[in-house]
GUTIKOL-762252 format. One record per residue (C-alpha): x, y, z; residue number from 1; residue in one letter; chain. Coordinates in pm, whole numbers, plus 50000, padded with zeros to 5 digits. Example, Ala and Ser with C-alpha at 12.3 -4.5 7.8 and 13.67 -1.06 7.14 Angstrom:
# GUTIKOL-762252
{{51230 49550 50780} 1 "A" "A"};
{{51367 49894 50714} 2 "S" "A"};
//
This chain:
# GUTIKOL-762252
{{39220 36539 85637} 1 "M" "A"};
{{39316 36905 85671} 2 "E" "A"};
{{38965 37011 85566} 3 "T" "A"};
{{38809 36762 85809} 4 "V" "A"};
{{39014 36920 86089} 5 "A" "A"};
{{38883 37261 85986} 6 "K" "A"};
{{38524 37135 85996} 7 "L" "A"};
{{38588 37000 86345} 8 "Q" "A"};
{{38702 37344 86458} 9 "T" "A"};
{{38404 37518 86299} 10 "I" "A"};
{{38159 37266 86448} 11 "A" "A"};
{{38236 37372 86805} 12 "T" "A"};
{{38018 37683 86766} 13 "Q" "A"};
{{37753 37573 86516} 14 "M" "A"};
{{37500 37519 86796} 15 "H" "A"};
{{37457 37899 86780} 16 "L" "A"};
{{37283 37856 86442} 17 "E" "A"};
{{36946 37694 86527} 18 "P" "A"};
{{36837 37717 86166} 19 "A" "A"};
{{36722 37357 86153} 20 "E" "A"};
{{36566 37148 86428} 21 "E" "A"};
{{36884 36961 86499} 22 "A" "A"};
{{36993 36682 86726} 23 "T" "A"};
{{37311 36491 86658} 24 "I" "A"};
{{37259 36144 86521} 25 "T" "A"};
{{37422 35872 86315} 26 "A" "A"};
{{37253 35737 86000} 27 "P" "A"};
{{37166 35371 85978} 28 "C" "A"};
{{37439 35152 85833} 29 "G" "A"};
{{37721 35402 85888} 30 "V" "A"};
{{37967 35312 86162} 31 "R" "A"};
{{38057 35658 86288} 32 "V" "A"};
{{38039 35735 86656} 33 "S" "A"};
{{37799 35998 86790} 34 "R" "A"};
{{38096 36189 86928} 35 "H" "A"};
{{38274 36185 86591} 36 "K" "A"};
{{37969 36316 86407} 37 "K" "A"};
{{37927 36589 86666} 38 "E" "A"};
{{38286 36692 86608} 39 "E" "A"};
{{38223 36724 86234} 40 "L" "A"};
{{37906 36927 86272} 41 "G" "A"};
{{37663 36665 86140} 42 "V" "A"};
{{37311 36696 86275} 43 "F" "A"};
{{36983 36519 86229} 44 "H" "A"};
{{36767 36796 86082} 45 "A" "A"};
{{36392 36817 86024} 46 "A" "A"};
{{36335 36955 85676} 47 "L" "A"};
{{36027 37129 85533} 48 "P" "A"};
{{35761 36862 85495} 49 "G" "A"};
{{35875 36665 85798} 50 "G" "A"};
{{36147 36447 85647} 51 "R" "A"};
{{36467 36418 85850} 52 "T" "A"};
{{36818 36393 85710} 53 "V" "A"};
{{37175 36402 85842} 54 "P" "A"};
{{37288 36757 85766} 55 "L" "A"};
{{37634 36914 85769} 56 "L" "A"};
{{37617 37255 85939} 57 "K" "A"};
{{37931 37453 85868} 58 "T" "A"};
{{38083 37786 85766} 59 "M" "A"};
{{38317 37917 85498} 60 "I" "A"};
{{38505 38111 85765} 61 "T" "A"};
{{38478 38183 86136} 62 "T" "A"};
{{38670 38508 86084} 63 "A" "A"};
{{38448 38818 86085} 64 "C" "A"};
{{38491 39193 86051} 65 "E" "A"};
{{38162 39273 86228} 66 "R" "A"};
{{38150 39331 86604} 67 "N" "A"};
{{37819 39177 86710} 68 "C" "A"};
{{37811 39204 87088} 69 "A" "A"};
{{37692 38849 87162} 70 "Y" "A"};
{{37880 38649 86896} 71 "C" "A"};
{{38187 38427 86953} 72 "P" "A"};
{{38310 38513 86601} 73 "F" "A"};
{{38302 38892 86655} 74 "R" "A"};
{{38596 39098 86536} 75 "A" "A"};
{{38870 39141 86793} 76 "G" "A"};
{{38778 38840 87007} 77 "R" "A"};
{{39064 38607 87091} 78 "N" "A"};
{{38944 38298 86910} 79 "Y" "A"};
{{39101 38051 86671} 80 "R" "A"};
{{38977 38136 86321} 81 "R" "A"};
{{38924 37881 86045} 82 "T" "A"};
{{38865 37933 85672} 83 "T" "A"};
{{38772 37677 85406} 84 "V" "A"};
{{38789 37740 85032} 85 "K" "A"};
{{38475 37671 84827} 86 "P" "A"};
{{38643 37392 84627} 87 "E" "A"};
{{38776 37204 84929} 88 "E" "A"};
{{38451 37236 85124} 89 "L" "A"};
{{38248 37112 84829} 90 "A" "A"};
{{38481 36814 84774} 91 "Q" "A"};
{{38485 36720 85142} 92 "T" "A"};
{{38108 36743 85163} 93 "F" "A"};
{{38071 36517 84860} 94 "M" "A"};
{{38310 36265 85017} 95 "N" "A"};
{{38091 36264 85328} 96 "M" "A"};
{{37778 36237 85115} 97 "N" "A"};
{{37910 35938 84919} 98 "R" "A"};
{{38008 35771 85246} 99 "A" "A"};
{{37649 35804 85368} 100 "G" "A"};
{{37734 36050 85646} 101 "L" "A"};
{{37529 36345 85521} 102 "V" "A"};
{{37243 36412 85282} 103 "E" "A"};
{{37233 36790 85297} 104 "G" "A"};
{{37425 37102 85395} 105 "I" "A"};
{{37359 37418 85593} 106 "F" "A"};
{{37618 37676 85490} 107 "L" "A"};
{{37691 38004 85668} 108 "S" "A"};
{{37993 38229 85718} 109 "S" "A"};
{{38151 38511 85906} 110 "G" "A"};
{{38185 38831 85703} 111 "I" "A"};
{{38522 38916 85549} 112 "I" "A"};
{{38576 39189 85287} 113 "K" "A"};
{{38207 39276 85304} 114 "G" "A"};
{{37882 39089 85261} 115 "G" "A"};
{{37901 39084 84881} 116 "V" "A"};
{{38242 38913 84870} 117 "T" "A"};
{{38141 38666 85139} 118 "T" "A"};
{{37813 38587 84964} 119 "Q" "A"};
{{38005 38513 84646} 120 "D" "A"};
{{38207 38246 84829} 121 "K" "A"};
{{37890 38087 84963} 122 "L" "A"};
{{37735 38088 84616} 123 "L" "A"};
{{38054 37949 84461} 124 "D" "A"};
{{38049 37656 84706} 125 "T" "A"};
{{37689 37562 84629} 126 "I" "A"};
{{37738 37619 84257} 127 "D" "A"};
{{38028 37370 84263} 128 "I" "A"};
{{37810 37119 84446} 129 "L" "A"};
{{37520 37158 84204} 130 "R" "A"};
{{37706 37188 83872} 131 "R" "A"};
{{38038 37010 83909} 132 "R" "A"};
{{37934 36736 84152} 133 "H" "A"};
{{37566 36717 84042} 134 "H" "A"};
{{37446 36720 84403} 135 "F" "A"};
{{37066 36731 84408} 136 "R" "A"};
{{37011 36702 84783} 137 "G" "A"};
{{36906 36957 85041} 138 "Y" "A"};
{{37084 37294 85065} 139 "V" "A"};
{{37014 37562 85326} 140 "H" "A"};
{{37209 37877 85243} 141 "L" "A"};
{{37262 38189 85452} 142 "K" "A"};
{{37218 38534 85299} 143 "I" "A"};
{{37486 38768 85428} 144 "M" "A"};
{{37417 39121 85551} 145 "P" "A"};
{{37479 39354 85257} 146 "G" "A"};
{{37426 39094 84986} 147 "A" "A"};
{{37304 39230 84653} 148 "E" "A"};
{{36969 39150 84494} 149 "K" "A"};
{{37132 38956 84209} 150 "A" "A"};
{{37308 38737 84466} 151 "Q" "A"};
{{36980 38671 84645} 152 "V" "A"};
{{36822 38575 84314} 153 "E" "A"};
{{37110 38339 84236} 154 "R" "A"};
{{37081 38183 84582} 155 "A" "A"};
{{36713 38120 84508} 156 "M" "A"};
{{36817 37923 84200} 157 "Q" "A"};
{{37055 37699 84398} 158 "L" "A"};
{{36906 37639 84744} 159 "A" "A"};
{{36605 37468 84899} 160 "D" "A"};
{{36597 37711 85191} 161 "R" "A"};
{{36740 38058 85258} 162 "L" "A"};
{{36786 38231 85591} 163 "S" "A"};
{{36854 38587 85694} 164 "V" "A"};
{{36914 38634 86065} 165 "N" "A"};
{{36733 38949 86178} 166 "L" "A"};
{{36868 38880 86529} 167 "E" "A"};
{{36644 39150 86681} 168 "A" "A"};
{{36284 39262 86622} 169 "P" "A"};
{{36355 39633 86570} 170 "T" "A"};
{{36640 39858 86455} 171 "P" "A"};
{{36674 39992 86809} 172 "Q" "A"};
{{36722 39644 86957} 173 "R" "A"};
{{36958 39546 86677} 174 "L" "A"};
{{37183 39843 86758} 175 "A" "A"};
{{37250 39682 87098} 176 "I" "A"};
{{37324 39337 86957} 177 "L" "A"};
{{37498 39425 86631} 178 "A" "A"};
{{37585 39794 86604} 179 "P" "A"};
{{37738 39763 86256} 180 "Q" "A"};
{{37436 39596 86097} 181 "K" "A"};
{{37152 39786 85930} 182 "Q" "A"};
{{36815 39634 86012} 183 "F" "A"};
{{36620 39754 85709} 184 "L" "A"};
{{36881 39780 85434} 185 "A" "A"};
{{37096 39475 85515} 186 "E" "A"};
{{36863 39228 85686} 187 "L" "A"};
{{36496 39289 85613} 188 "L" "A"};
{{36542 39396 85251} 189 "Q" "A"};
{{36683 39059 85130} 190 "P" "A"};
{{36374 38886 85269} 191 "L" "A"};
{{36159 39139 85086} 192 "Q" "A"};
{{36354 39072 84766} 193 "W" "A"};
{{36289 38699 84802} 194 "V" "A"};
{{35916 38754 84829} 195 "E" "A"};
{{35919 39001 84540} 196 "E" "A"};
{{36094 38745 84319} 197 "I" "A"};
{{35854 38470 84427} 198 "R" "A"};
{{35562 38696 84336} 199 "Q" "A"};
{{35692 38817 83998} 200 "T" "A"};
{{35896 38533 83848} 201 "Q" "A"};
{{35792 38175 83766} 202 "P" "A"};
{{35882 37910 84021} 203 "A" "A"};
{{36037 37692 83749} 204 "R" "A"};
{{36341 37922 83774} 205 "L" "A"};
{{36407 37803 84129} 206 "G" "A"};
{{36597 37492 84229} 207 "W" "A"};
{{36406 37179 84124} 208 "N" "A"};
{{36130 37402 83988} 209 "G" "A"};
{{36046 37556 84327} 210 "R" "A"};
{{36139 37877 84500} 211 "W" "A"};
{{36315 37817 84832} 212 "P" "A"};
{{36148 37859 85169} 213 "S" "A"};
{{36279 38132 85400} 214 "T" "A"};
{{36351 38148 85773} 215 "V" "A"};
{{36504 38386 86023} 216 "T" "A"};
{{36650 38379 86373} 217 "Q" "A"};
{{36614 38606 86676} 218 "F" "A"};
{{36852 38625 86972} 219 "V" "A"};
{{36617 38642 87271} 220 "V" "A"};
{{36671 38852 87578} 221 "G" "A"};
{{37009 39018 87533} 222 "A" "A"};
{{36880 39351 87402} 223 "A" "A"};
{{36588 39402 87641} 224 "G" "A"};
{{36338 39284 87382} 225 "D" "A"};
{{35987 39188 87491} 226 "S" "A"};
{{35788 38893 87362} 227 "D" "A"};
{{35536 39126 87200} 228 "V" "A"};
{{35818 39291 87001} 229 "E" "A"};
{{35956 38957 86885} 230 "L" "A"};
{{35617 38817 86792} 231 "L" "A"};
{{35505 39138 86621} 232 "S" "A"};
{{35804 39104 86389} 233 "A" "A"};
{{35730 38732 86350} 234 "T" "A"};
{{35367 38797 86255} 235 "E" "A"};
{{35477 39044 85987} 236 "Y" "A"};
{{35729 38795 85849} 237 "L" "A"};
{{35476 38511 85835} 238 "Y" "A"};
{{35191 38703 85679} 239 "H" "A"};
{{35365 38963 85461} 240 "R" "A"};
{{35688 38788 85356} 241 "L" "A"};
{{35566 38426 85385} 242 "R" "A"};
{{35853 38303 85600} 243 "L" "A"};
{{35828 37934 85682} 244 "S" "A"};
{{35959 37972 86033} 245 "R" "A"};
{{36113 38206 86288} 246 "A" "A"};
{{36380 38053 86510} 247 "Y" "A"};
{{36436 38181 86862} 248 "F" "A"};
{{36772 38142 87030} 249 "S" "A"};
{{36777 38204 87406} 250 "A" "A"};
{{37074 38428 87480} 251 "F" "A"};
{{37367 38261 87651} 252 "N" "A"};
{{37664 38484 87738} 253 "P" "A"};
{{37994 38416 87561} 254 "I" "A"};
{{38321 38487 87740} 255 "V" "A"};
{{38519 38783 87606} 256 "N" "A"};
{{38221 38954 87444} 257 "T" "A"};
{{38058 39283 87555} 258 "P" "A"};
{{37751 39097 87685} 259 "L" "A"};
{{37941 38830 87878} 260 "E" "A"};
{{37806 38951 88214} 261 "N" "A"};
{{37440 38947 88119} 262 "L" "A"};
{{37231 38661 88260} 263 "P" "A"};
{{37126 38382 88027} 264 "A" "A"};
{{36770 38392 87897} 265 "T" "A"};
{{36555 38112 88046} 266 "P" "A"};
{{36494 37823 87810} 267 "Q" "A"};
{{36127 37838 87905} 268 "E" "A"};
{{36099 38179 87739} 269 "R" "A"};
{{36239 38042 87414} 270 "Q" "A"};
{{35990 37755 87427} 271 "N" "A"};
{{35692 37988 87486} 272 "R" "A"};
{{35797 38203 87191} 273 "L" "A"};
{{35803 37899 86966} 274 "Y" "A"};
{{35457 37795 87085} 275 "Q" "A"};
{{35318 38144 87030} 276 "A" "A"};
{{35478 38172 86686} 277 "S" "A"};
{{35307 37850 86580} 278 "F" "A"};
{{34974 37993 86701} 279 "L" "A"};
{{35033 38289 86468} 280 "L" "A"};
{{35144 38071 86178} 281 "R" "A"};
{{34919 37766 86196} 282 "D" "A"};
{{34628 37826 86434} 283 "Y" "A"};
{{34464 38149 86322} 284 "G" "A"};
{{34567 38353 86626} 285 "F" "A"};
{{34675 38715 86589} 286 "D" "A"};
{{34902 38924 86804} 287 "L" "A"};
{{34616 39093 86991} 288 "E" "A"};
{{34476 38763 87120} 289 "T" "A"};
{{34800 38635 87273} 290 "L" "A"};
{{34818 38650 87656} 291 "P" "A"};
{{35088 38912 87717} 292 "F" "A"};
{{35141 39065 88059} 293 "D" "A"};
{{35182 39438 88121} 294 "Q" "A"};
{{35549 39421 88019} 295 "E" "A"};
{{35459 39255 87691} 296 "G" "A"};
{{35578 38906 87784} 297 "N" "A"};
{{35412 38565 87774} 298 "L" "A"};
{{35357 38360 88091} 299 "P" "A"};
{{35640 38114 88153} 300 "L" "A"};
{{35441 37868 88366} 301 "D" "A"};
{{35203 37747 88093} 302 "R" "A"};
{{35176 37747 87718} 303 "D" "A"};
{{35017 38056 87561} 304 "P" "A"};
{{34728 37868 87404} 305 "K" "A"};
{{34614 37738 87740} 306 "R" "A"};
{{34670 38076 87907} 307 "A" "A"};
{{34445 38234 87642} 308 "W" "A"};
{{34180 37962 87677} 309 "A" "A"};
{{34163 37997 88055} 310 "E" "A"};
{{34034 38350 88002} 311 "T" "A"};
{{33847 38324 87672} 312 "A" "A"};
{{33695 37974 87683} 313 "L" "A"};
{{33645 37892 88052} 314 "A" "A"};
{{33290 38033 88047} 315 "D" "A"};
{{33236 37990 87672} 316 "K" "A"};
{{33332 37629 87593} 317 "P" "A"};
{{33350 37517 87231} 318 "V" "A"};
{{33088 37268 87110} 319 "E" "A"};
{{33295 37012 86922} 320 "L" "A"};
{{33000 36892 86714} 321 "N" "A"};
{{32932 37232 86560} 322 "R" "A"};
{{33249 37441 86588} 323 "A" "A"};
{{33423 37567 86277} 324 "S" "A"};
{{33777 37461 86192} 325 "R" "A"};
{{33902 37797 86318} 326 "E" "A"};
{{33720 37757 86651} 327 "E" "A"};
{{33849 37403 86698} 328 "L" "A"};
{{34208 37517 86644} 329 "L" "A"};
{{34175 37755 86939} 330 "Q" "A"};
{{34113 37472 87186} 331 "V" "A"};
{{34417 37350 87384} 332 "P" "A"};
{{34522 37003 87277} 333 "G" "A"};
{{34368 37032 86930} 334 "I" "A"};
{{34596 37084 86631} 335 "G" "A"};
{{34544 37071 86255} 336 "P" "A"};
{{34548 36688 86240} 337 "L" "A"};
{{34312 36662 86538} 338 "S" "A"};
{{34071 36903 86370} 339 "V" "A"};
{{34057 36679 86064} 340 "N" "A"};
{{33990 36375 86285} 341 "A" "A"};
{{33710 36552 86478} 342 "I" "A"};
{{33537 36676 86162} 343 "I" "A"};
{{33550 36330 86006} 344 "A" "A"};
{{33419 36163 86325} 345 "A" "A"};
{{33127 36402 86377} 346 "R" "A"};
{{33011 36342 86018} 347 "R" "A"};
{{32956 35980 86116} 348 "R" "A"};
{{32786 36037 86452} 349 "A" "A"};
{{32733 36294 86726} 350 "T" "A"};
{{33027 36308 86964} 351 "L" "A"};
{{32911 36258 87323} 352 "R" "A"};
{{33197 36101 87522} 353 "E" "A"};
{{33565 36167 87578} 354 "L" "A"};
{{33629 35802 87492} 355 "S" "A"};
{{33512 35875 87137} 356 "E" "A"};
{{33777 36145 87106} 357 "L" "A"};
{{34040 35913 87250} 358 "Q" "A"};
{{33940 35648 86997} 359 "A" "A"};
{{34032 35883 86710} 360 "I" "A"};
{{34371 35961 86859} 361 "G" "A"};
{{34316 36273 87072} 362 "L" "A"};
{{34473 36336 87410} 363 "R" "A"};
{{34170 36470 87594} 364 "T" "A"};
{{34327 36602 87915} 365 "R" "A"};
{{34426 36944 87771} 366 "P" "A"};
{{34090 37011 87607} 367 "L" "A"};
{{33850 36885 87874} 368 "E" "A"};
{{33784 37218 88056} 369 "P" "A"};
{{33717 37408 87732} 370 "F" "A"};
{{33470 37199 87528} 371 "V" "A"};
{{33113 37073 87511} 372 "L" "A"};
{{33009 36734 87378} 373 "L" "A"};
{{32649 36743 87253} 374 "D" "A"};
{{32576 37042 87477} 375 "G" "A"};
{{32734 36899 87793} 376 "K" "A"};
{{33066 36955 87961} 377 "R" "A"};
{{33262 36630 87978} 378 "P" "A"};
{{33336 36480 88314} 379 "T" "A"};
{{33703 36518 88391} 380 "Y" "A"};
{{33943 36514 88682} 381 "Q" "A"};
{{34043 36862 88798} 382 "L" "A"};
{{34415 36931 88801} 383 "R" "A"};
{{34592 36921 89135} 384 "L" "A"};
{{34832 37211 89190} 385 "F" "A"};
//
């Protein structure tokens, strides 16, 4: 019960780690209240591949020797600190797993006695789960600033997913958020090591015969960063280091931190960054085609794909019967699954009516102003503003 109480204390701040798409839930057949699961830090997380599982998000310790300006765990802040030993955390997690409360774990930590020592405790916890308790479920493990290459390699042998929080898109922005952290040596380099290992060593050495996916997180708005800076870093991470996802966390001021008087970043900005990052990752867009304003920011009043299309496609609509996969992906309202449906349908017959698109599962309202069907613009109702 003592460890459960510790997890309850840690859980109060785990919303600051958006490293999985998480909403609190209760698994079928388990009679635990929503409030109780929230207290323990159990979330319903979307994993790579789309499967969802109840996931314990927790930390080895909320104590930290770093002084990140936005963080509730920063050194010197008056905050109740909690520490869990690897053995007790592993045992408590397995008790929860056997009870049907959780199927996976996201494990992070504050930094005490340096990143190397802290990383060892994280690795020890997962090693106990894998070897002593024979846990074969999902593990998302944080890589600490200052971790060594051998520790990163060991983490790749134990986890399904690794994350390194860059927090900012450039060293200059990071100096505002986290003055003790080194952007290149402590944060970017571990991600480069992961990709180097994936490129040079066989995947059979990874957990379950696969190398883990990698993700990162940016704190948006607290350091004066622009959207073009954030997405430039994101594009590099996707294309050069093969990150699976960048997470964006809209800044919210924390009492008794140096940035407590800054305004919160609008949630709409976070949402637009996610949309733009998916355009870079999945839709063939590059940074130069995104609709930034003169300050390097995306419009907040509409999604970036539509904003781009209103300029690029308004007078050059896309003929759905002949367009390439890449051209189809640029049309608002058309995603990878919709592209497959359109290509299959036009092999059977020429597409001439919006009703034919609706019949194969497309929402046609977003795409109507930007397409041709057999050489003709579809008839559609203009939006009322």
